[in-house]
TORVO-123418 format. One record per residue (C-alpha): residue in one letter; x, y, z; residue number from 1. Coordinates in steps of 0.001 Angstrom, whole numbers. Layout:
R, res, xx, yy, zz, n
R, A, X, Y, Z, NUM
...
//
This chain:
R, res, xx, yy, zz, n
R, M, 22677, 47919, 82929, 1
R, N, 24701, 47484, 86090, 2
R, P, 27866, 45480, 85418, 3
R, Y, 26903, 42925, 87877, 4
R, R, 23108, 42358, 88088, 5
R, S, 19683, 43812, 86910, 6
R, H, 17682, 42023, 89565, 7
R, T, 18327, 40263, 93011, 8
R, C, 17926, 36661, 93535, 9
R, A, 14383, 37347, 95025, 10
R, D, 12886, 39699, 92417, 11
R, L, 12017, 37518, 89413, 12
R, S, 8531, 35684, 88658, 13
R, A, 6434, 34374, 86068, 14
R, A, 5778, 38041, 84965, 15
R, H, 9447, 38229, 83933, 16
R, V, 9347, 35277, 81460, 17
R, G, 10961, 35977, 78240, 18
R, Q, 13100, 38681, 79551, 19
R, N, 16848, 38754, 79538, 20
R, V, 18321, 39438, 83087, 21
R, R, 21580, 39505, 84840, 22
R, L, 22027, 38080, 88356, 23
R, A, 24997, 37897, 90686, 24
R, G, 25651, 35901, 93743, 25
R, W, 27109, 32834, 95454, 26
R, V, 26843, 29307, 94109, 27
R, H, 24616, 27855, 96860, 28
R, R, 24190, 24238, 95335, 29
R, V, 25129, 22514, 92150, 30
R, R, 23316, 19560, 90574, 31
R, D, 24314, 17681, 87532, 32
R, H, 21280, 15987, 85877, 33
R, G, 23101, 14218, 82990, 34
R, G, 23959, 16880, 80589, 35
R, V, 21830, 19635, 82377, 36
R, L, 23405, 21545, 85158, 37
R, F, 21342, 23142, 87642, 38
R, I, 22648, 25685, 90236, 39
R, D, 20902, 27554, 93129, 40
R, L, 22261, 31078, 92970, 41
R, R, 21971, 32866, 96405, 42
R, D, 22275, 36507, 97463, 43
R, H, 21168, 38625, 100378, 44
R, Y, 17639, 38560, 99235, 45
R, G, 17054, 34945, 98167, 46
R, I, 17544, 32174, 95771, 47
R, T, 17051, 31792, 92025, 48
R, Q, 17740, 28440, 90060, 49
R, I, 19744, 28761, 86860, 50
R, L, 20616, 26020, 84384, 51
R, A, 22604, 25565, 81346, 52
R, D, 22708, 22471, 78930, 53
R, S, 25310, 21332, 76467, 54
R, D, 23897, 23910, 73968, 55
R, S, 24504, 26970, 76280, 56
R, P, 27727, 28675, 75462, 57
R, A, 28215, 28877, 79421, 58
R, F, 28083, 25150, 79864, 59
R, A, 31846, 24559, 80269, 60
R, E, 32213, 27368, 82561, 61
R, M, 29288, 26146, 84859, 62
R, E, 30890, 22667, 84917, 63
R, A, 33910, 24226, 86731, 64
R, L, 31770, 26061, 89487, 65
R, R, 31992, 24931, 93150, 66
R, A, 30192, 25685, 96127, 67
R, E, 30310, 29482, 97380, 68
R, W, 32091, 30832, 94205, 69
R, V, 30795, 34390, 93363, 70
R, I, 29557, 34693, 89907, 71
R, S, 27446, 36962, 87628, 72
R, I, 25150, 35496, 84868, 73
R, D, 23157, 36831, 81872, 74
R, G, 20391, 34714, 80770, 75
R, E, 16654, 34410, 79715, 76
R, V, 13857, 33893, 82324, 77
R, K, 11896, 30722, 81588, 78
R, A, 8742, 29223, 83346, 79
R, R, 9220, 26033, 85114, 80
R, A, 6909, 23086, 84108, 81
R, P, 3911, 23118, 86556, 82
R, E, 5213, 19959, 88323, 83
R, L, 8486, 21565, 88983, 84
R, V, 7290, 24701, 90631, 85
R, N, 8924, 25269, 94006, 86
R, A, 6320, 26944, 96201, 87
R, K, 8884, 27154, 99128, 88
R, I, 10690, 30238, 97527, 89
R, P, 9416, 33225, 95808, 90
R, T, 11262, 32619, 92740, 91
R, G, 10010, 28967, 92477, 92
R, E, 7828, 29529, 89288, 93
R, I, 10902, 30408, 87065, 94
R, E, 14506, 29677, 86277, 95
R, I, 17264, 31297, 84403, 96
R, Y, 18730, 29824, 81200, 97
R, V, 22299, 30847, 81278, 98
R, R, 23941, 32316, 78192, 99
R, Q, 26953, 34097, 79753, 100
R, L, 28865, 33499, 82960, 101
R, R, 31592, 35578, 84747, 102
R, V, 33336, 34369, 87946, 103
R, L, 33831, 37288, 90295, 104
R, G, 35338, 35272, 93149, 105
R, R, 36700, 31726, 93719, 106
R, A, 36363, 30014, 96882, 107
R, E, 38565, 27498, 98369, 108
R, E, 37593, 24308, 99836, 109
R, L, 35109, 25316, 102669, 110
R, P, 36053, 24696, 106427, 111
R, L, 32215, 24441, 106993, 112
R, P, 29295, 23872, 104635, 113
R, V, 26825, 26494, 104030, 114
R, F, 24098, 24569, 102298, 115
R, G, 22158, 22325, 104567, 116
R, E, 23269, 23878, 107852, 117
R, P, 24633, 20697, 109506, 118
R, D, 25856, 21004, 113129, 119
R, Y, 29542, 22099, 113278, 120
R, P, 31624, 22897, 116347, 121
R, E, 31030, 26273, 117558, 122
R, E, 34816, 27068, 117397, 123
R, T, 34906, 26464, 113659, 124
R, R, 31749, 28546, 113174, 125
R, L, 33107, 31555, 115231, 126
R, T, 36632, 31321, 113446, 127
R, Y, 34894, 31464, 110058, 128
R, R, 31988, 33526, 111057, 129
R, F, 31759, 35378, 107715, 130
R, L, 30828, 31746, 106415, 131
R, D, 28492, 30866, 109127, 132
R, L, 26602, 34029, 108433, 133
R, R, 25739, 32830, 104966, 134
R, R, 23708, 30163, 106468, 135
R, E, 19971, 30766, 106037, 136
R, T, 19175, 30539, 109706, 137
R, L, 21938, 32832, 110911, 138
R, H, 21309, 35258, 108057, 139
R, A, 17636, 35302, 109102, 140
R, N, 18479, 35974, 112649, 141
R, M, 20570, 39006, 111823, 142
R, M, 17801, 40494, 109633, 143
R, L, 15388, 39823, 112513, 144
R, R, 17617, 41794, 114978, 145
R, S, 17857, 44516, 112510, 146
R, R, 14162, 44830, 112261, 147
R, V, 13837, 44688, 115998, 148
R, V, 16160, 47444, 116559, 149
R, K, 14196, 49419, 114060, 150
R, A, 10916, 48617, 115501, 151
R, F, 12053, 49781, 119047, 152
R, R, 13469, 53078, 117408, 153
R, D, 10312, 53649, 115699, 154
R, R, 8078, 53026, 118794, 155
R, M, 10275, 55140, 120904, 156
R, W, 10057, 58114, 118637, 157
R, D, 6254, 57578, 118291, 158
R, A, 6001, 57741, 122101, 159
R, S, 7603, 61104, 122007, 160
R, F, 11185, 60180, 123289, 161
R, T, 14120, 61748, 121771, 162
R, E, 17347, 59785, 120614, 163
R, F, 20729, 61053, 121950, 164
R, Q, 24190, 59517, 122098, 165
R, T, 26343, 59326, 125088, 166
R, P, 30215, 58760, 125255, 167
R, I, 31891, 55580, 124692, 168
R, I, 35074, 56514, 126527, 169
R, T, 34403, 57574, 130154, 170
R, A, 35041, 56994, 133788, 171
R, S, 34687, 53842, 135867, 172
R, S, 31441, 53268, 137614, 173
R, P, 30186, 50604, 139772, 174
R, E, 27391, 48832, 137754, 175
R, G, 27704, 45418, 139174, 176
R, A, 30331, 44051, 136707, 177
R, R, 34167, 44642, 135944, 178
R, D, 35088, 47540, 133660, 179
R, F, 37059, 47181, 130659, 180
R, L, 39916, 49894, 131050, 181
R, V, 41389, 51888, 128422, 182
R, P, 44885, 53356, 129040, 183
R, S, 45439, 57048, 128288, 184
R, R, 48528, 58038, 126252, 185
R, L, 48089, 61722, 127039, 186
R, H, 47782, 61078, 130951, 187
R, P, 50233, 58359, 131696, 188
R, G, 49133, 55974, 134618, 189
R, R, 45487, 56990, 134251, 190
R, F, 42820, 55059, 132575, 191
R, Y, 39320, 55507, 131013, 192
R, A, 36781, 53004, 131037, 193
R, L, 34315, 51649, 128425, 194
R, P, 30794, 52313, 129917, 195
R, Q, 28962, 49353, 131490, 196
R, A, 25866, 51382, 130845, 197
R, P, 24991, 55104, 129853, 198
R, Q, 23594, 55433, 133484, 199
R, Q, 25210, 58603, 134764, 200
R, F, 24998, 60196, 131414, 201
R, K, 21391, 59667, 130871, 202
R, Q, 20669, 60922, 134463, 203
R, L, 22736, 64103, 133487, 204
R, I, 20460, 64488, 130250, 205
R, M, 17412, 64690, 132481, 206
R, V, 19083, 67172, 134851, 207
R, A, 19956, 69205, 131727, 208
R, G, 16255, 69441, 130928, 209
R, F, 15570, 66901, 128289, 210
R, D, 12523, 64994, 129172, 211
R, R, 12287, 61679, 127427, 212
R, Y, 15628, 60297, 126397, 213
R, F, 16429, 56863, 124465, 214
R, Q, 19316, 55366, 122560, 215
R, I, 20136, 51900, 121338, 216
R, A, 23412, 51902, 123539, 217
R, P, 26574, 49728, 123229, 218
R, C, 27584, 48500, 126895, 219
R, F, 30727, 46742, 127949, 220
R, R, 31184, 44642, 130799, 221
R, D, 33850, 42065, 131571, 222
R, E, 31405, 39339, 132479, 223
R, D, 31738, 35686, 133342, 224
R, P, 30391, 33297, 130521, 225
R, R, 26874, 32487, 130109, 226
R, A, 24709, 31127, 127225, 227
R, D, 22348, 34064, 127587, 228
R, R, 24919, 36725, 128008, 229
R, S, 27889, 38208, 126107, 230
R, P, 31015, 38122, 128137, 231
R, T, 32348, 41547, 126588, 232
R, D, 29844, 43876, 124892, 233
R, F, 25902, 43985, 124499, 234
R, Y, 23288, 46414, 123151, 235
R, Q, 20225, 47839, 125128, 236
R, L, 17506, 50099, 124655, 237
R, D, 18301, 52715, 127144, 238
R, V, 15617, 55045, 128559, 239
R, E, 15208, 57763, 131035, 240
R, M, 12083, 60065, 131783, 241
R, S, 11727, 62973, 134165, 242
R, F, 9047, 63662, 136561, 243
R, V, 7942, 60027, 136731, 244
R, E, 7084, 57300, 139306, 245
R, Q, 7457, 53587, 138797, 246
R, E, 4024, 53117, 137170, 247
R, D, 4579, 55888, 134665, 248
R, V, 7739, 53995, 133392, 249
R, F, 5695, 50761, 133233, 250
R, A, 2853, 52716, 131305, 251
R, A, 5423, 53923, 128767, 252
R, M, 7406, 50821, 128192, 253
R, E, 4547, 48137, 128168, 254
R, P, 3272, 49165, 124774, 255
R, V, 6747, 49401, 123384, 256
R, V, 7885, 45998, 124540, 257
R, A, 4690, 44245, 123718, 258
R, G, 4496, 45874, 120308, 259
R, V, 7708, 44588, 119147, 260
R, F, 6987, 41153, 120510, 261
R, E, 3619, 41121, 118669, 262
R, E, 5055, 42313, 115415, 263
R, F, 7771, 39422, 115551, 264
R, A, 5828, 36706, 117374, 265
R, Q, 5093, 34614, 114184, 266
R, G, 1976, 33068, 115504, 267
R, R, 3232, 32821, 119306, 268
R, K, 798, 34342, 122018, 269
R, V, 1864, 37575, 123478, 270
R, A, 174, 37705, 126959, 271
R, G, -1362, 40959, 128243, 272
R, N, -2000, 41832, 131898, 273
R, W, 1699, 41785, 132987, 274
R, P, 1515, 41285, 136786, 275
R, R, 3657, 42940, 139400, 276
R, I, 5293, 40532, 141664, 277
R, P, 7209, 41549, 144500, 278
R, F, 10765, 40233, 144631, 279
R, A, 10358, 38201, 147819, 280
R, E, 7271, 36603, 146519, 281
R, A, 8974, 35712, 143115, 282
R, M, 11765, 34021, 145064, 283
R, A, 9159, 32237, 147408, 284
R, K, 7090, 30887, 144610, 285
R, Y, 9414, 30494, 141811, 286
R, G, 12817, 30460, 143284, 287
R, T, 14090, 33157, 140963, 288
R, D, 13460, 36854, 140161, 289
R, K, 12991, 35988, 136430, 290
R, P, 10271, 33347, 136670, 291
R, D, 8953, 31574, 133466, 292
R, L, 5084, 32131, 133919, 293
R, R, 4397, 29783, 131085, 294
R, C, 4794, 27013, 133750, 295
R, P, 1866, 27372, 136111, 296
R, I, 3393, 25653, 138968, 297
R, E, 4064, 27759, 142183, 298
R, M, 6059, 26542, 145115, 299
R, Q, 4768, 26774, 148691, 300
R, Q, 6132, 26763, 152183, 301
R, A, 6181, 23441, 153554, 302
R, S, 8337, 23672, 156872, 303
R, E, 5572, 23199, 159481, 304
R, H, 4654, 19685, 158107, 305
R, F, 8245, 18380, 158568, 306
R, R, 9059, 20221, 161903, 307
R, G, 9442, 17700, 164674, 308
R, S, 8259, 15054, 162055, 309
R, G, 9838, 11334, 161497, 310
R, F, 11649, 12715, 158348, 311
R, K, 14831, 13342, 160274, 312
R, I, 16758, 14938, 157421, 313
R, F, 14155, 17971, 157228, 314
R, A, 13193, 17770, 160930, 315
R, K, 16911, 18268, 161984, 316
R, L, 17460, 20788, 159252, 317
R, L, 14771, 23109, 160386, 318
R, E, 16307, 23405, 163916, 319
R, N, 18915, 25815, 162229, 320
R, E, 17935, 29302, 161937, 321
R, G, 17004, 30531, 158416, 322
R, T, 16196, 27164, 157117, 323
R, E, 12919, 26151, 155390, 324
R, V, 11309, 23445, 153343, 325
R, R, 9435, 24186, 150286, 326
R, A, 7270, 22010, 148092, 327
R, I, 6848, 22025, 144463, 328
R, P, 3389, 20574, 143309, 329
R, A, 3568, 18238, 140475, 330
R, P, -75, 17484, 139055, 331
R, T, -242, 14185, 137227, 332
R, G, 3169, 13402, 138110, 333
R, G, 2192, 10750, 140537, 334
R, S, 4439, 7895, 139480, 335
R, R, 7621, 6429, 140922, 336
R, A, 9558, 6428, 137645, 337
R, F, 8895, 10205, 137089, 338
R, C, 9763, 10888, 140748, 339
R, D, 12997, 9124, 140463, 340
R, R, 13795, 10853, 137267, 341
R, M, 13398, 14213, 138904, 342
R, N, 15419, 13205, 141800, 343
R, T, 18185, 12341, 139387, 344
R, F, 17725, 15880, 137772, 345
R, A, 18295, 17432, 141203, 346
R, Q, 21410, 15396, 141518, 347
R, R, 22856, 16477, 138211, 348
R, E, 22255, 20169, 139404, 349
R, G, 24439, 19516, 142363, 350
R, L, 22035, 18757, 145218, 351
R, P, 22107, 15378, 147060, 352
R, G, 18436, 14781, 145681, 353
R, M, 15013, 15884, 145836, 354
R, G, 12514, 14195, 148228, 355
R, Y, 8972, 13661, 146944, 356
R, I, 5578, 12114, 147831, 357
R, F, 3145, 10824, 145220, 358
R, W, -610, 9993, 145757, 359
R, R, -2436, 6959, 144337, 360
R, D, -5893, 5607, 144767, 361
R, E, -6229, 2568, 147148, 362
R, D, -9725, 1105, 147421, 363
R, G, -11357, 4673, 146932, 364
R, Q, -8781, 6481, 149349, 365
R, T, -6142, 8865, 148200, 366
R, V, -2956, 7551, 149740, 367
R, G, 539, 8905, 149775, 368
R, A, 3592, 6905, 148929, 369
R, G, 7524, 7048, 148888, 370
R, P, 10097, 7499, 151583, 371
R, I, 8754, 10873, 152877, 372
R, A, 5027, 9684, 153180, 373
R, K, 6349, 6615, 155093, 374
R, N, 8287, 8664, 157751, 375
R, I, 6048, 11638, 158432, 376
R, G, 2841, 9433, 158594, 377
R, P, -507, 9604, 156841, 378
R, E, -1832, 12665, 158637, 379
R, R, 969, 15000, 157785, 380
R, T, 1063, 13513, 154272, 381
R, E, -2651, 14430, 153903, 382
R, A, -2307, 17772, 155308, 383
R, I, 353, 18349, 152491, 384
R, R, -1973, 17239, 149799, 385
R, Q, -4777, 19409, 151072, 386
R, Q, -2569, 22402, 151222, 387
R, L, -1246, 21795, 147708, 388
R, G, -4602, 21028, 146293, 389
R, L, -3562, 17737, 144936, 390
R, K, -5260, 14373, 144054, 391
R, A, -4519, 10688, 143377, 392
R, G, -2085, 10620, 140374, 393
R, D, -345, 13729, 141541, 394
R, A, 3123, 14232, 143297, 395
R, A, 4978, 16763, 145237, 396
R, F, 8624, 17389, 145643, 397
R, F, 10523, 18961, 148452, 398
R, L, 13666, 20815, 148995, 399
R, G, 15150, 22164, 152210, 400
R, G, 17835, 24277, 153809, 401
R, K, 18611, 27870, 153508, 402
R, P, 16683, 29330, 150555, 403
R, E, 19824, 30665, 148729, 404
R, S, 21364, 26954, 148702, 405
R, F, 18237, 25456, 147077, 406
R, E, 16398, 28119, 145293, 407
R, P, 18395, 27807, 141823, 408
R, V, 17749, 24304, 141622, 409
R, A, 14045, 24746, 142830, 410
R, A, 13690, 27193, 139866, 411
R, K, 15073, 24928, 137259, 412
R, A, 13110, 21887, 138794, 413
R, R, 9711, 23645, 138697, 414
R, V, 10242, 24539, 134856, 415
R, E, 11551, 21048, 134261, 416
R, I, 8421, 19366, 135878, 417
R, G, 6204, 21690, 134034, 418
R, R, 7817, 20842, 130615, 419
R, E, 7945, 17068, 131294, 420
R, L, 4171, 16883, 132471, 421
R, G, 3063, 19023, 129639, 422
R, L, 1667, 21533, 132048, 423
R, S, 3676, 24668, 130557, 424
R, E, 2679, 26659, 127558, 425
R, T, 5169, 26376, 124617, 426
R, D, 4277, 28962, 121915, 427
R, S, 3657, 32048, 124164, 428
R, F, 5595, 34951, 125683, 429
R, R, 4436, 35726, 129196, 430
R, F, 5821, 38790, 131108, 431
R, A, 6085, 39911, 134604, 432
R, W, 7190, 43170, 136435, 433
R, I, 9340, 42013, 139372, 434
R, V, 9306, 44912, 142111, 435
R, D, 10476, 45771, 145417, 436
R, F, 13975, 44723, 145178, 437
R, P, 16072, 44953, 148343, 438
R, M, 18588, 47768, 148049, 439
R, Y, 21219, 46136, 149854, 440
R, E, 22802, 42720, 150318, 441
R, K, 25297, 41146, 152636, 442
R, D, 28387, 39491, 151315, 443
R, A, 28198, 35814, 152699, 444
R, E, 32040, 35646, 153396, 445
R, T, 32824, 39256, 154762, 446
R, G, 29432, 40114, 156012, 447
R, A, 29850, 43658, 154291, 448
R, I, 26833, 45534, 152998, 449
R, D, 26649, 46388, 149419, 450
R, F, 24216, 47337, 146827, 451
R, S, 22268, 44509, 145472, 452
R, H, 20797, 46243, 142326, 453
R, N, 21559, 49695, 140912, 454
R, P, 23354, 52062, 143219, 455
R, F, 21721, 55079, 141868, 456
R, S, 18111, 54023, 142697, 457
R, M, 15822, 55817, 145302, 458
R, P, 15073, 53832, 148425, 459
R, Q, 11328, 53525, 149175, 460
R, G, 10602, 55703, 152206, 461
R, G, 13290, 58253, 151195, 462
R, I, 16083, 59034, 153647, 463
R, E, 14208, 58015, 156680, 464
R, A, 14233, 54269, 155449, 465
R, L, 18000, 54476, 155556, 466
R, S, 18187, 54891, 159281, 467
R, G, 17228, 51226, 160142, 468
R, D, 18385, 47832, 159000, 469
R, P, 19871, 48194, 155435, 470
R, L, 18797, 44758, 154609, 471
R, A, 14988, 45696, 155088, 472
R, V, 15339, 48684, 152696, 473
R, K, 13441, 48287, 149389, 474
R, G, 14317, 50260, 146406, 475
R, W, 12332, 51708, 143557, 476
R, Q, 13763, 49077, 141417, 477
R, Y, 12084, 46786, 138890, 478
R, D, 12880, 44190, 136318, 479
R, L, 10948, 42822, 133572, 480
R, A, 10931, 38973, 133260, 481
R, C, 9899, 37168, 130086, 482
R, N, 9979, 33232, 129641, 483
R, G, 12471, 32817, 132452, 484
R, Y, 14857, 35648, 131142, 485
R, E, 15247, 39295, 132551, 486
R, I, 14815, 41440, 129554, 487
R, L, 14619, 44805, 131165, 488
R, S, 15836, 46396, 134211, 489
R, G, 15314, 49913, 135761, 490
R, A, 14618, 52109, 138718, 491
R, I, 13477, 55368, 139885, 492
R, R, 16582, 57431, 140555, 493
R, N, 17968, 58906, 143638, 494
R, H, 17949, 62554, 142731, 495
R, R, 18528, 64113, 146154, 496
R, L, 22229, 64409, 147351, 497
R, D, 21448, 63921, 151144, 498
R, V, 19758, 60498, 150177, 499
R, M, 22453, 59572, 147863, 500
R, F, 25239, 60208, 150178, 501
R, K, 23424, 58365, 152969, 502
R, A, 22692, 55417, 150614, 503
R, F, 26384, 55172, 149598, 504
R, E, 27538, 55414, 153214, 505
R, L, 25573, 52256, 154084, 506
R, A, 27356, 50493, 151198, 507
R, G, 30911, 51508, 152603, 508
R, Y, 31393, 54604, 150271, 509
R, G, 32458, 57594, 152150, 510
R, H, 31387, 61169, 151305, 511
R, D, 34768, 62042, 149754, 512
R, E, 34809, 58770, 147712, 513
R, V, 31251, 59464, 146214, 514
R, E, 32501, 63104, 145357, 515
R, K, 35467, 61594, 143617, 516
R, R, 33799, 58888, 141773, 517
R, F, 30570, 60536, 140790, 518
R, G, 31725, 64099, 140827, 519
R, G, 29777, 64972, 137726, 520
R, M, 26494, 63623, 139067, 521
R, V, 27050, 65233, 142371, 522
R, K, 27655, 68687, 140912, 523
R, A, 24781, 68376, 138719, 524
R, F, 22440, 67434, 141538, 525
R, R, 23517, 70776, 143279, 526
R, Y, 21652, 72736, 140545, 527
R, G, 18351, 71417, 140482, 528
R, A, 17585, 67615, 139584, 529
R, P, 14068, 66628, 138572, 530
R, P, 12628, 63355, 139941, 531
R, H, 13447, 61056, 137110, 532
R, G, 13652, 57168, 136383, 533
R, G, 14075, 54992, 133480, 534
R, C, 15306, 51429, 132419, 535
R, A, 17414, 49501, 130024, 536
R, A, 15980, 46651, 127777, 537
R, G, 18372, 43819, 126590, 538
R, I, 18288, 43991, 122721, 539
R, D, 20302, 40767, 122297, 540
R, R, 18384, 38960, 124637, 541
R, I, 15009, 39893, 123247, 542
R, V, 16096, 39092, 119714, 543
R, M, 17154, 35732, 121016, 544
R, L, 13683, 35044, 122525, 545
R, L, 12140, 36169, 119377, 546
R, A, 14454, 33931, 117227, 547
R, G, 13534, 30949, 119385, 548
R, T, 17046, 30143, 120429, 549
R, T, 18856, 29937, 123837, 550
R, N, 22345, 30896, 122821, 551
R, I, 22814, 34621, 122454, 552
R, R, 25754, 34021, 120141, 553
R, E, 23247, 33105, 117364, 554
R, V, 21827, 36707, 117140, 555
R, I, 24985, 38804, 117428, 556
R, M, 26822, 39429, 114242, 557
R, F, 30140, 38893, 115445, 558
R, P, 30204, 37478, 119041, 559
R, M, 32981, 36304, 121375, 560
R, T, 33274, 32917, 122613, 561
R, Q, 32394, 32102, 126152, 562
R, R, 36104, 32643, 126992, 563
R, A, 35816, 36140, 125756, 564
R, E, 37903, 35361, 122595, 565
R, D, 37387, 36565, 118931, 566
R, L, 38642, 33588, 117064, 567
R, M, 38050, 35338, 113778, 568
R, M, 40021, 38468, 114341, 569
R, G, 42366, 37166, 116914, 570
R, A, 41325, 39184, 119757, 571
R, P, 42726, 39592, 122623, 572
R, S, 46164, 40136, 121126, 573
R, E, 49561, 41041, 122612, 574
R, P, 50459, 44635, 122286, 575
R, S, 53824, 45350, 120668, 576
R, N, 56633, 46770, 122754, 577
R, E, 56208, 50052, 120895, 578
R, Q, 52540, 50362, 121883, 579
R, L, 53372, 49639, 125508, 580
R, R, 56187, 52145, 125735, 581
R, E, 53847, 54816, 124211, 582
R, L, 51338, 54200, 127007, 583
R, R, 54035, 53624, 129513, 584
R, L, 52660, 50206, 130628, 585
R, R, 54472, 46972, 131317, 586
R, V, 53094, 43424, 131204, 587
R, I, 53700, 41328, 134328, 588
R, N, 53732, 37761, 133473, 589
R, E, 52264, 35405, 135912, 590
R, P, 55136, 33338, 137841, 591
R, S, 55555, 29794, 136732, 592
R, R, 53501, 27281, 138738, 593
R, E, 56051, 24402, 138141, 594
//
């Protein structure tokens, strides 16, 4: 027999009654029932109840046990009385009468409890992550993550993709975030970079003649903190295909992503018929390029109803170029209390407020009420109601200005209205492909043109499209949104050097700089590059959705804090003087601000 266990803590059932067994695990909970000690013994697989009375030779040793001690026991499997069966666990029909006990590892007083999972400060949880991971919910999340990764891998192989690994130490590349740089000991003053994504390598794999590639790839980006994003590293399902157009990528990925969600949905609906929504339409209707389609509300353009109206705030605003007013319908939201609540919501989000009209029945007539209705008059108020398809008991909210100034709040308000009014689905996953992204964007402060998405994307219309206004150019770029999160992003790649040089030129990258920064890809494209495209799906974010949490750290084994610190291992740490000398580096301290 194994010196520690003959079975796991999830193996035993009524079929084992009368057998002598050996179990090992952690003391999950101790209960003293007046001369009889009960312990829930926990391992990776489950929980088994063990007990000893005063006749057991192990009774005295069991009295000394404390939570999270690691023990091994020998004992006899006994059937529980019918009224004591615990149907919530697989081993609930039996218990083990302990005859021998060995303490394998004592535990000091716990800095946070494992049993019961009460809320604890995240700083404590991350400092003692090895204890936090013993909790049932977090343990289940990690097992879910492992199964999701396997499910993706299996489905990709089944779809005739081949798994390859790409380098972790490489050159810096503009992927939209800051690089983590790695100093070179052998080449003083020069630096490697951790890859923000395997972008160039996977394109080179296509140039090398491998047709359908994937890997579960670690990526490293020096990101600003956000609840749904790791500030340092993350994993993605990285994919590339040769001789494809946009719809070919969609056709390959939809069954893979849908299949994984269906496998782990646990009764939640996985919607089919994923719509293709142009970027401009998504921003106009939802205020975001990652819309939560569980909420049926769509914003509408309402500027003409306010232009030259008595509501001077909007009327004056609309005199400025690039401004507009949008309406957010709120079916069943027609009460002053609800409207005031949503106005307060907008103020919490940083706006002065959110105007509203609500409609009520007065002597068989549907009449608008509220400050806006009073100022614009009944005719305009009725025109708004007709356009939005609203009735008595409904409301509408209004936001105005330059779209980029109010769209983030409008997107949140739309979802909040749908949630508060019970209009949104709760137990479902809804997907949408967001397409036709603009290739370029203008820096609001400098006016400089830069890439807005992936710099290696093919512009729609080819090189001819790059001869006009850069801000009018659309790329063969796409995202997949699910329940308000971007879970996949990709593009059809630019495989022609003439188009690539021109595209980078518009973003301020000269011919020589492109050669210097992307020399490997430029060289490869000179020797026959196939049309190709692909995508990357965020593993961490997908698992977060499937686990039903909004904090990505709940599905990462050893996450950093939002300040990019590892409290358990003490990273980042200060290098020793010897390490700095070896790398020929010097740390320059910030000057004192006193």
